[in-house]
N, C-alpha and C positions, 0 to 999 in steps of 0.2 A: 692278615694285614696287622702292623707291628701296632702296640697300643701305644698314641699320641703321649708325651709330656704334658704335665699339668700345665707348664707356662703357653706350650703350643695351642693347648684347648681354649686359656683364657685368653691370649693374645688374639684365636682367631674370633671370640666370641667381643672382646672389647677393643680391639685395635682402632674401631673408627672414631670410637670416643676418647681414648687416650690421644690418638694423631691430632684430632681436631682441635683437643686442650691445646696440644705443645704448639700446634703449628698458626693458630690465629693467636695465642699470648706470647709467642716467644718470634714469631717468622712475619706474622701481618700486623703487629701492634705499633709500627711506624704508621700507619693509616690514622692514629687517634695519636694527635700530640701533647702530651700532657704540660702544662705552664705550671711554675711556682704559683700559687695562692689562686689555682682554677682559672676559668675563664671569664671572669665577670668580675669588675671592679667591686670592690667594698670598700668601707670606710677603713675599716684594719688593714686591710689587705695594701690601699695605697698608700699608708702612714710607713706600714713597716719596711716594705720594698723600695718605697718611692718612686714606682715604677705603676702606669695606665696601663690595662689592655682595652680600652678603648680608645682610639685615637682622638675621637671627641673630646672626650674628657680630659684628656691630656692638653688638646689646644686650650680647653677654658682655664687651665691652670696656668699654661703659659700666657696668656693673656689677661691674669690677674691684675697685672700694674704693680708700681712700686709702691712701697709702704708708704703712707701719706699720714705722718703722726699728726698733723693737725685736724687732718678729717675725723680721725680718730679721738681726739680730744677735746672737741666741741662741737659737737652734733648735738641736738635738742635733748636730748635722755641724759645726756653729760653734763650739760649747760644748767639744765633746769634742775638737776640733783645740787650742783654746788650750790645753785642761787638759794634752794631751799634750806641748804647750811647756813649760808653766810646770812639771811634774813632772819633767821632764831635768833642769832644772837648769844648763843649757849654754848655751853664745853658739854660734850657728848663721850661717849666710851671710844677710845683705839680698837677698832677691828679685829687688829692683830696682838696686842702688847694688854694682857689683862691688867685693870687698874689704872690703866694711865687714863687722864682725861683730856681731849685736844680742842681747840677751838679754831674755828675757820675765819679768818679775819687777819686785819694787820695791825693787831693792839701791840703797841712799844712792849717788850720785857719777855714778851713769848720767846724761847727757846725753839730750835727746831724739832726739840724730841716733843713740844707741846700743841706745835701749830700744825693742823689738819691739811692733808692733802687727799684728793679723792685718786683711790688706786684701781686700776683693772686686776682683778683676782686673776684670772689668765690674761698675759699679756697681750696687747692689744697686736704687736708683732707678731708672736706667736699664734695668734687667730689669723691674721693674715696671710700668713704663710702656711697654714694648715691645708693638706691635700684634703684630707675628710671634708672640711669647711666646704671646699671648690666642688667637690663631688655632689654636695649636696646642693649645690646652687643657692646657697644660704650668703648673704651679705655681711660681712666681715664688721663693718662699723655697727651694724645693728647688734650682731650677736656681741661685740665687744661691751654695748652700751646696755646691756640689759641689766636690771636690779639686782638679780643674782651675783653679776659678774663686777660689780661698782661696790669699794667699800672704804671705808675714811679710816687712814692712820697716820703717824706723825712724818713730818716731813723728811727727817733724816733717813728712816727706815725706808720711806718711798723712793727719795733719791738715789740713795744707796744700792736699791734693788735693780734700778733700770729696767731693762727689758727682759731680763732673768724670770725664769719660772720662780715658782717659791721652793720647789724641790732644789733646784741649781743654787738659788741664793742661802738656802740653809747649807750647802754642800760647802759653797763660797767662803762664808763665813766660818766653817769648820777648819776649811783648807789655810786662813788667814791666820788663826789660831785666837779668834773672836767669836766662839761658838754661841746661837742665841742660849738666852736662858729657855729650859724644858717646857715650861708653861707658854711662851710664846710662840716655841716651836709647834706645839698640840694646836694651839689657836688657829696658828699660819696653815696648819694643814688642814683643821676643819674646815675651815673659809674655804679652800681651794677645792677638797672635794665635794662641797657641797654646790660650789660653783661649776664644776665640770660635769657632775651630775646632770645639772641642768641644762648645760650645753653639748652635752653627748646626746642626750634624749631630744633635743631639739633637731640636731643634723640628722639623725638616724630616722624619726619620724619622716622629716621632709626626704631623706633619699629612699630609703627603703619602699615608702608608700608612693613612689613617682613612678611615673611612667616608664621614664629610661631606664630604670633597674629592672622592672619587671619585663619589658622588652628585650632588654638585655639578656637577662636571665632564661626567658622563652628561646631566644634566639640559638644562645649556647647551648641548650639542654637538645633542641631541636638539631644542632649541628653534630654533638656528640652522639647522641642518637642514630643519625644516618652515617657516620663513620663506622659505629660500633656494628650496624648492623650489616654494612657494606663487608667489615671485616669477617664476618661469623659467615655471611653468603659466601665470600671469595675461599674462605676456608672450608664450606663445605664442598664446594665444586673441587677443590684442590685433593679433598682426601678422597673422592669420587675417582678421580684420575689416578691418584696414587695406586687405589686397592685395585682398581683394574689393571694397571700397568703391572702391578705386584702378580695378579691371577695370570695374565698372559705371560709372562716369564715363567711362572713355576709349568706351565704345558710344554714348556721347550725341551726338547730331550738332549742328553748329553752330547757335546763335541759339536756345537751348533757353531757358526759364525757368528763374526762381530753384525754384521749386516741382518742375519736373523733375530738377533737382539734388539737392533734398530727398529724393525718391522714390526716387532713384537710390542715394542713401546709405543710405536704412532698407533698400533690397533688399539693398546689401550687407552690412550688418551683418547682416541675417536670415541672408545666405549663409554670411557669417563664422562664425556660430556652430555653423550647419550644417558647415560645412567642418571645424571644430572639433573635432565630435561623431564626425564620419565617421572622422578624425585621432585616436579616441582612443587608440590605442597611443602614437603621437608623443607625444600630451601626457602620457601617464603615463610616458613614458621621460623628458620634459623635467621631472617634477616629482621623479623617483627620483635622475637626475643633478645636481639643486639641493638634492636632501636630501643625498645622499653627499658633496657638496662643500661644504656649511652643517658639516655633521656634522664632516668632516675638517680646516676651517678654523676651526671654535672648539677642536676639542682640540691643534691645533697652537698656537694663539695662546697656549692655557692652558699648553703645556710651555714656550714661548718666555717666557711672563710669569712662569716659576719663577726664570728668570736673569735676567732685563730686562724691564725696562715697555714694551709697545708703545702709541704712541700711538692714535689713532683712525685717521689716515692708512695707517698701518702694518697694520691690521687689515682697511681694505678691501683693500688690494692683496694681503691674504694669501687673502681670500676668491675676488676677481677671480681671482688666480693658480690657486685651486684649481679653479674653475669649468672653467677651460679645461683644467687637467690633466685632469680626469674624461670632459670632452667627447673629447677626443684619445685617451685610454684607452678610451672606448666605441670609438671609429672602431677602433683600432689592434685590440685584443682581441676584443671582441665581434662587432665587424663588421655591426651589423642590417641594414646595406642590402644584404649579399652584394656588396659590390665587388670587383672583381679589385685585385692589390697596388698595381699604379702607382696607380689610382683611389683606393684607400685611401688611400695615402700624401699624395697631393694633398691630399683632403680634411681630413687631418690637419691639413697645411699650412694650409690656408683658417684651421681653428678656432685654431690658435696664432697667425696672422696677426691674426684676428679680437680674440682674446685679447689679443696684445701691445697693440694699438690702443686699447682699453678701458682699461688699465694707464697707458698714457702721455696720453690724456684725463684719467683721473683726476689724475695729477701735474699736468698743467697746470689743472684746475680749484681744486687744493689751491693751487698757487701763485698764481690769480688770487684765494681766499679771503684771501692775505695783504696783497692792495693795499687802498685806501681805498675804491674800487669796491664789492671785494667783501665787503668787511666791513659795507656800508650795510644794516641792516635791511631794507628794504623791497625790492630790488631785489638783493642781495648773491648769494641763493641762485638766482636766474634767471639771472643774469650768469655766474657758474660753471657752472650745467650745462649752459647755452648754448654757450660756451665748451669744456668738455671735451667735449660731444657734437660740436659740430664739427670740433675736433681729431680725434678717436677717428674720426669719420666721412672725414673725408678720408685718412688714413692707412690705412683700412682699403678704401677704393676703389683708393689707391694702389698698395697692395702687391697687393691681389686682381687690377687690370689686368697688374701685374707677372706673376703667377702666371699668369694666362691667356692670356697673349699670349707668353709664354718660349717659344722654338723649343729651348731645352735641357730645360726641363721637360716639354714635350709628348714628347719622344722618348725620354726617361727613363720616362715614364707609358707610353708604348707598349710598351715594350721589358718593363717590370716585368710589363706585362698579358698578355703571353705565357706568363709563368710561372703567374700566379693566386695566390693566397691559399691557405693550408691549409684557412681556414674554407671557402671558395669551394667547393674540390675536394670537402671532405664535404658539402655542401650538396648540390653535382650527383650525387655517388656513393647520397645517400640519395633525392634524388627518383626517378634511375633505377631503385634496388630498390623504392621505392613504388609507382612506374607499372608496373614489372615483375609485384610481387605484385599490385595490382590487377586486371592482365591476367589473372595465372594464377587469380586467384579467379572471374571469369567462364568458365572451363573446365567442362566438363560430363564430370566424373573419371571416370565410366562409361564414357562412350563413348573418353575419351582412352585407357584400359585397355585396353580393346577392340580399338582400330586398333592399339596398339602389338603385342599378344597376335599379332592378325593377322599383322602385318609383321613380327614374330620367326618366325610358322611359314613366311611366303614366303621367307623370308631362310634358314635352315636347307634345306628342298627345292631352293633353288638351287644351295648350296654341294654338293647332291648331283648336280646334274642335268647330263645331257649336252646337246648344242647345242639337239637337235631339243625335249627336253623343257625346256630354258631358255627355247626361243622362247614354248612355250607359256603356261610361268608368267609369263613377262612380261605377255603378253598377258592372263592369267587376274588382274594385280597392277594393271593400268590399269584393268580393268573393276571391280576389287572395291574400290578407294580412289576410283573416279569420276574416274579422271584423265583427259582427252581426248587421242586418239592424236594424234602429232606427222605422221602422214600420211593422207591420204585413198589409198583402193582397197587394190589389192596393193602388198605393200612393197617388192618386187623391181623393179616396174613404177615405184612412184612413183622411187627410187633411180635407178633408170636413166635418168631425165630431170635433166640439168645443171643445170636452170634451177629444180627445187624445192630446198627448204629443211625441215631438220627447226624446228618450232617447239615449245618445251616451255612448257604454260601453268603 
């Protein structure tokens, strides 16, 4: 028999691992549809994209109503702040212009640079239109008129600013060729930063602690988990069918007809389904791993999107990464195949290798998507998947050959296998006790107790007997327990022959 090539031996050992990774990652990934910004609305996400994931949140934003300037500028908090300033009859510091003293009232002779106006640091119109504020379910009038967002400044600056944000106003003055003094710019930005910090804290606390966000995040994680579980399970069944068909076709002799090939494929499909049924535990394990990976990836994506908005590619990388993490964790901590420590670490390395190759292939596919060919509406998707799976397969095979043929790794695995894993030792001990318990369960306890009692009686007599009595007791013991004598005839004559040996059965 010709010696198999390195590649054929490696492929025979790892074909299921490689094919499952490629098929689920590039052939079945349509089951899980990634979205820009994840699957859950976040304050940062709705502001940046201008879109809502949840239709209920989108409807709430559409129902926010038109901006009512009167309502925002004449609520109780706003009016009481104005009243307090007017009743003080005193000059006070301009919040935006260092050194400028302003007065709230109708005193004659006051110019617009000295006359006080109450300003919303974060413009009332901006707060009303803020998708994050609506998502949090906070009242815009109430938020606009909190103490941290109300500051007195001079009438000239306030009216020229209008509904612009502070940054927009600073830039507007620059564009007009009338830049604000540096100390004014610094003061305005300081007040703006403090007001926004309190504003963001308020809406973040309201939304991220709400039942709506928690339920949406949980539902999204469950859906992603189910889809990923289905993806992994379907991939497992598909690979069983593929391998069974491959084995059937290999058994065909040369010169067979097309119909014979089709029959072999049909037989392979049937056997593949039967193999998948017989390996239902592995099938369930694939579903469980996929579910855990999908749920964790969804929750992680949601958490990240609280701070930055992830694109579709990043979401996919996160999913692929968690698939690998769960597989490796299952091998290292659960060890379902009862591997020795060295084999356990080698198998984990194989899982990491295939996971890394999938991520690399995905990255190549994403780059291909940016090319004119990748953007083509007819063949773009096929080119992307082909290139991605090709790169992933080549990297997987290359790295697995290195792992499988490395003398250093082989020696490390052999040395570590000598120690075994904790799980393996526990299983071995458990199996030993199980076998012993089964053996004891077959004993006739009445007979066993009777024999122990008899043996105890003979032992007590032997302790008290002299040499002649001991000889008789030993003979009686052999006879009582049915033990054949290790000699024939007279004992002295038997032992007198140097060629004889005592044999105890």
